C-alpha positions, 0 to 999 in steps of 0.5 A, spaced: 048 625 695 045 624 702 049 630 704 047 634 698 054 637 698 055 644 695 061 642 692 061 635 691 068 634 688 071 637 695 071 629 697 076 627 691 080 634 693 081 632 700 083 625 698 088 627 694 091 632 699 091 627 704 095 622 699 100 628 698 101 629 705 102 622 707 107 621 701 111 626 703 112 624 710 113 617 709 120 617 708 122 621 714 117 617 718 120 610 715 127 612 718 124 614 725 119 608 726 122 603 721 119 600 714 115 594 717 112 598 723 110 604 719 107 599 713 103 596 719 101 603 722 099 605 715 094 599 714 091 600 720 090 607 720 087 606 713 082 601 715 080 605 722 079 611 718 075 608 712 070 605 717 069 612 721 069 615 714 063 610 712 059 612 718 060 620 718 054 624 720 055 630 715 059 632 709 065 636 713 066 630 717 066 625 711 071 630 708 076 630 714 076 622 715 077 621 708 083 626 708 086 622 714 085 616 710 089 619 705 094 621 709 095 614 712 095 611 705 099 616 702 106 612 703 102 605 703 107 600 699 110 594 701 118 595 701 122 589 700 
């Protein structure tokens, strides 16, 4: 509520849009990069963009960084 958003549910929509994009692209990237490397990159990306999102200066930046967090977290699961 700090930013007094006009559309407060936009944050959830940005997260889910990022998760869908990430989930759809992980399969192809795993074939190119390898599963373990992609898993490590996704963990790193979620950590970095979560920290950046936590320090966002405005509502627009927060939505963008939450979407980027979702993209990196979309296919984040450990393959065996």
